[in-house]
Each structure stands twice: as structure tokens, then as C-alpha cells.
C-alpha positions in Angstrom: 7.1 -157.9 -2.0 8.1 -159.4 -5.3 4.4 -159.8 -6.2 3.8 -156.1 -5.5 7.0 -154.9 -7.3 6.2 -156.8 -10.5 9.2 -159.2 -10.5 12.7 -160.0 -9.4 15.8 -158.3 -10.8 18.5 -160.4 -12.5 21.8 -161.0 -10.7 23.5 -158.7 -13.3 21.2 -155.7 -12.6 20.9 -156.3 -8.8 24.0 -158.3 -7.6 24.0 -159.9 -4.2 26.3 -157.8 -1.9 25.5 -159.3 1.5 24.7 -155.9 3.0 21.8 -154.4 4.8 20.4 -151.4 3.1 17.7 -149.8 1.0 16.1 -151.8 -1.8 17.6 -150.9 -5.2 15.0 -152.7 -7.3 14.9 -151.6 -11.0 11.8 -152.5 -12.9 13.8 -152.5 -16.1 16.1 -155.2 -14.7 13.4 -157.8 -14.1 14.4 -161.3 -15.1 11.4 -163.1 -13.7 7.9 -162.2 -12.7 6.6 -163.8 -9.5 3.1 -165.0 -10.1 2.5 -167.0 -6.9 4.1 -168.5 -3.8 3.6 -171.6 -1.8 4.8 -173.0 1.5 7.0 -176.1 1.2 6.3 -178.8 3.8 8.6 -179.4 6.8 10.0 -182.6 5.4 13.7 -181.8 4.7 13.9 -184.5 2.0 11.0 -182.8 0.1 12.8 -179.5 0.6 16.0 -181.0 -0.8 14.3 -182.4 -3.8 12.4 -179.2 -4.5 15.6 -177.1 -4.2 17.5 -179.3 -6.7 14.7 -179.4 -9.3 15.1 -181.5 -12.4 16.1 -181.0 -16.1 12.5 -179.9 -16.9 12.1 -177.7 -13.8 15.3 -176.2 -12.4 15.4 -175.6 -8.7 15.6 -172.2 -7.1 16.5 -170.6 -3.8 13.8 -170.6 -1.1 12.9 -168.0 1.4 13.2 -169.3 4.9 12.6 -167.9 8.4 14.8 -169.2 11.2 16.1 -168.8 14.7 19.3 -166.8 14.1 19.9 -165.6 17.7 23.0 -167.8 17.9 24.4 -166.8 14.5 26.0 -163.5 15.6 29.5 -165.0 16.1 29.3 -167.7 13.5 32.6 -167.9 11.5 32.5 -171.4 9.9 31.7 -175.0 10.2 28.4 -176.8 10.3 26.0 -175.5 12.9 24.0 -178.2 14.8 20.6 -178.1 16.5 22.2 -177.9 19.9 23.7 -174.5 18.9 20.3 -173.0 18.0 17.2 -171.8 19.7 13.6 -172.5 18.7 12.1 -169.0 18.1 11.9 -167.4 14.7 13.6 -164.0 14.5 15.1 -163.7 11.1 14.3 -164.5 7.4 16.9 -165.3 4.8 17.5 -167.5 1.8 18.2 -171.3 1.4 20.4 -171.6 -1.7 21.8 -175.1 -1.6 23.2 -178.1 0.3 26.1 -180.5 0.5 24.8 -184.0 1.4 28.2 -185.6 0.7 30.2 -183.6 3.2 32.8 -185.6 5.0 31.6 -184.0 8.3 27.8 -183.6 8.4 25.4 -183.0 5.5 24.5 -179.3 5.6 22.2 -176.7 4.1 23.8 -173.6 2.6 22.0 -170.4 3.7 22.8 -167.0 2.2 22.5 -164.2 4.8 22.4 -160.4 4.6 24.9 -159.5 7.3 27.8 -158.8 5.0 30.6 -160.8 3.5 32.7 -160.4 6.6 30.2 -162.5 8.5 30.2 -166.3 8.4 31.7 -167.9 5.3 31.6 -164.8 3.0 28.0 -164.1 4.0 26.8 -167.7 4.2 26.2 -170.2 7.0 26.0 -174.0 7.0 23.2 -175.7 8.9 23.1 -179.5 9.6 20.5 -181.2 7.3 17.7 -183.4 8.4 17.6 -182.1 12.0 15.5 -178.8 11.5 18.6 -176.9 12.7 17.6 -173.4 13.8 14.1 -174.2 12.4 15.4 -174.2 8.8 12.6 -176.5 7.7 9.6 -174.8 9.5 9.0 -171.8 7.3 10.1 -172.5 3.7 8.5 -170.6 0.8 8.9 -171.1 -2.9 7.8 -168.8 -5.6 6.3 -169.5 -9.1 7.9 -167.4 -11.8 7.6 -166.6 -15.5 10.2 -165.1 -17.7 
């Protein structure tokens, strides 16, 4: 979609609201032009390193597709593989991680079900276990601007 629309709006012109609804893309608010995309491998260490980036190449959020059937009543904590199915039914965004957590290292996933859901619209998925298929369908974009 971003390739067809001509770019991605900035956070200022199109803030994240964690709500379903109609796209409110504004061509005048484009902060980056998507020129290509690539699938990231299923290795969660590679995903982690790519998400972080480096000083010369900052990391970015990734598009992911997951099994979210068990997410409906999620209200907090780190979700583990035993709580998930193995059928892709939802796409969302991988935005970060906490590998130093005192409980389990976890991915931070931003969802679109509203800020009343999960942890203000986010869910934590255990890292390095392909929890809810988090590592199976990871896509990164190449941008300019």
C-alpha cells in the first residue's frame, strides 16, 4: 500500500491512535517514500539486530503477520508460545523489544485494536520462541526522505 500511495505520513501528520478505521493518508504529510520491501529471515536474532539498526542505519518497525486468535482477552504480561496457535490471521507492527526483562525477554508489538486493549494498544510476546508466529512473516521497507 505504501508503494502505491507514494510514501508514509509522519507521526505528526498521521498520529497512531490504535483504532480501526478509514485510512487518513495525506500526501502532503509524507515523511518517507517507500521504494522497496524485503522479507526478513525467521531467525529472531537477525530480526532483533535489524530492528535495532546502527548509528549509520537506524532501525525501524517491521510489518508482521501472526496468529492473534488468543489475543482477544490479553491485558498484560509476556505471552508465551503455549498461549498461541499456529495459523496466521492478523497483521500488525513489531516496534521493539526488551531483552533484559526480569521475567522473559519479549517483543513489543503495536496493535490496532484500541488503547483499551492490551497494554495501551501493545502486546508483549516472548522472544526467541516464535511466539504466535512472530518471526515467520516479517517485512522491512526501504525508504528515502
